[in-house]
N, C-alpha and C positions, 0 to 999 in steps of 0.2 A: 362232424368233420368229414370232408370229402377225401376218398382214397385216390380218385383220379379227377383231374380238372383239365379239360381240353379248351384251349383259348385260341380262337381265330385260326384254326388249322386249315390250310389249303394244300392240295396235291394235284399236280398236273402231269399226266402221261402224254405221250405223243398224240396230239389231236383230240385229247379227252381230259376234261377237268373232273377228277374223281371226287374231290372234296373242295368246297368253295366257302371259306370263312366259317367253318363249323366250330361251335362252342357247346360244351355241356359239362355238367358236374355229376359225379357218381358218389352218392353217400356211402360211407364205410358201413359194412354189415348189412347191405341191402341186396336184393336181386333186381338188377337193372336190365330192362328189355331194350335191345338195340334192334329196331325194326326198319323195314323198308323193302320195296320191290327189288327184284334182281337187278344188279347193275347200279344201284342207288349210291353206293360208296361205303357200305357197312364194312366189308372185308378190308378195304383200304384203311379205314379208321382203326380196325382191330390190329392190323399189321403195324400201324404207326405206334399204337400203344405198346405193342410187343417189341418195338424197335427192330422189326424185320425190315422196315423201310423208314425213311425220314420224311417229314413234311417239307414242302417247299417254303412255307411260312407258317408262323404260329408256334405255340408251345404246348407241351403235355407235362403236367405235374403229377408226381406220385406223392401224395400227402403234401408236405410243405416245401418240397424241392422239385426242381425240374428232373424228369425221369432220366435215369442213367443206366449204364450196363449192369451195375450191381443189383438194380431193382428187378431184373429179369428172373433172378432166383426167388423172388417173392410172388411170381406170377405163374399160373398154370394155364396152358392154352390147348384146347381141343379144336383143331381146325375142321372145317367141313370136309376137306379132302383128307381122308384117313391115311396114315403112313406107318404101317408096321412092316418089319422085314419078314417076308413069308417063309423063309427057310429056317429061321431061328426058332428055338423053343420058347414057349410062353414065359416061363420063369426067368430064363436067361435074358430074354429081351426086356422084361419088366425091370430087372435089376440094372441092366445097361442104361435105361432111361433115367432111373433113380440116381445112378452114379453121375450122370451128366448134370443133374440138378444139385449135386453136392451132398447127397445122402450116402452115408457109409454103407458098405455091403451088409454089415450085421443089421443095422437099422432098417435098410431096405428089405431084407429078407423077412424080418419080423412083421413089418407093416404090410408087405404084400401078402403074406400068409393070412393075416387078419382080414384083409380085404377079400381075398379069394374065398375064405369061409363065409364072409358076409354075403357074397354074391353067389354062393353055392357052386363055385368052380374050382375047388381045391384039387380036383383030379386032373386039371388041365396043365399043371406045372411043366410036365415033360412032353406035352403035345407041341407039334409045330404049328405056326400060325396058319399055314395053308391047309391044315386039317380042320380048321374051325369054320363055322358058318359066318356070314357077315355080322350077324347080331352078336355072336360069341366074341368075335374079334373086337367089336366095338366096346364090349364090356371091358376087355383087357386094356384098350386104349384109354377108356375113361379112367380106369384105376391108375395107369401110368401118368396121366395128366395131373393128378392130385397127390401122388405118393410123397412129394416133398413138402406137403402141407402148406400150400401157398396162401398168402393173404388175399390175393385176387385170383379168381378162377374165370377164365373166358371160354365160353362154350358156344361153338358155332354149329347150330342145328344138332344138338346132342341126342334128339329122339329119332333121328333119321335111321331107318332100317330096323327099328325095334318093333316087336309085336306089342299090343296094349299092355300085357302083364309086365314085360321088361321095361317098357317106357314108364310105367307107373313106379317101378323100382328105382329107376334113375331119378325120377322126379322127387321121390321121397328122400333120396340121398342128397339131392341138391338142397332141399328144404332143411334137412338135418345139418348140413354144412353151414347154411346161413345162421341157424340157431346157435352154432358154435362160434360165430363171429366172422366167417369167411364172406367176402364180398364176391358176388357172381354177376358177370355180364353175360346175358343170355341173348344170343342172336338167333331168331327163329321166325318162321312164317306161320307157326301154329298159334293163332290168336287165343285159342282156348287155354293154352299153357300160360300165355301172358296174363290173362285174367286171373288164373288160379295162383300164379307164383310171383309175379313181378310187383314190386313196390313202386317203381318209377319206370318211365320209358322215354326214349328219344326216337322219333320217326324221321329217317333221312330219305329224301326223295330228290332225284336229279342233283345230287351232290350237296344239297342244303339241308340243314336241320329245320324242319317245318313244324315240329311239335315236340315239346318236352314237358314233363311234369309227373306228378303223382297219378297213378292209374285211376283210382277212385275219383279224384278231383277232375281229371280229364273227362271221364264218363259222365259225371254230373254236369260239368260245364257245357259239354256239347250234346247234352240230352234234351235241351229245351225244344219242345215242339216236334219230337220224334214219336211216331205213333205206329201201332200195329193194328191193321185192319183185317177183319174177317168178313167174307161175303160169299154169296152164291151168285153165279152168273158167268158171263163171258169175261175172262181176264183181259182180253184185248180191248174190249169196250171200256173196261174200267181204266186201263192205262191211257187210252186215247182221250177219255173224258178229263183226266187229270194232267195230261201233258202240258207243261208250261205253267202250271198253277202250283206245283209242289215238286219236290225231288223224290223220285221213286227208286228204292234200292234195287239192284239187279236181281237178287235172288227172290224166288217166290216158292212157297210150298202149298201143296194142295192135298187135302184128305177127302177123297170121295168128291162130293159136289162143293165142299167148303174150301175156299182159297184163303191163304194168309199172306199178307203183303206188308212190308214196312215202308213208311214214307216220312219225309221231313217237310214241315211247313215253315217257310222263312219268317213270316210275320204273324203275330197273334190275330191281327184283323183279317187275315186271309183264311183262317181256319173254318169259319162258318161256310164260306163259299166252297171250300174243298169238300166238306162233308155233304153239302147239297149236290155237288156234281157227282160225287161217288154214289149217293143214294139214287140219283136219277138214272145211273148207268147200270147198276146191279142191285141186288138185295143185300143191304148191309146187315150183318149179324152182331158185330162188335167194333168199337173204335176206341182204343185205349192208349194213353201215353206211356212210353217205356223209356228206361235208361238204355241207350244203345250199347251194343257189344263193342269190344275193341275191334272186331272184324268190320263192323259197320263204320266205325270211326276211321280205321285204316283206309277203307275204300273211298270214303268221302274226302279224306285228306289228300290221298294220292291223286284223285280226280280233280282237285282244286275246289271242292265244294264245302269245305269245312269252315 
């Protein structure tokens, strides 16, 4: 069963259509990636799900009913723009946010102390927010986002500002929450995190939903005729020889004299010609088919080449 269903939602701001007839369904108990370039409409959709703003047309359902104000208590939202009161003490502020979500002071205090121990920050209770580093403050805000034990957790760039160790800690907590039945919407530009964590994704570009589905199925579906090529020689000659005959991905890695490039061939019958042209321009060392990364798929989809 789906926890969130978005049906034909559109939103127009002055001179700009943020969402244009967007639909998607988020399965209960999953991690759902909400992807797209800056300005695509992701944040607008998140705000509509949170009832911070309303759609001009279309509907949002929470379970089997149209979303209502009472459902907000079942949602936790960590916005990309962090918002803690800098002069308040950490414990006092965390209890304040928990009380806003309907948690009693007694329960909030107990839950917060458990979380503070889990994150190794039990000594921060009486510190002021402006005494904390950015990463430390983000740990506090992450905890306050889920202290009311929401059914749906919406995280907008939750790893921003964290070093690799703390980013891994947050990732493990997100996976643990999913294993306990929490549904998570993850809005991020980190495609590595999408591949590691997400069960399903929707990619929004220029206000439209241009790709939705299971992550593994999307990678397999769009993996046909995608290859990794390793060669020695002039990379510019290689690209010039293949220009117009296949799609070359923008990134290229080189290790000493050995270059590694990814490319996509549209039709099976074009493959032999691409190999021949590559071989005439450089010294080929390997040519193998690969399942594309979500980063490759994101780039191709946004550029209209998927």
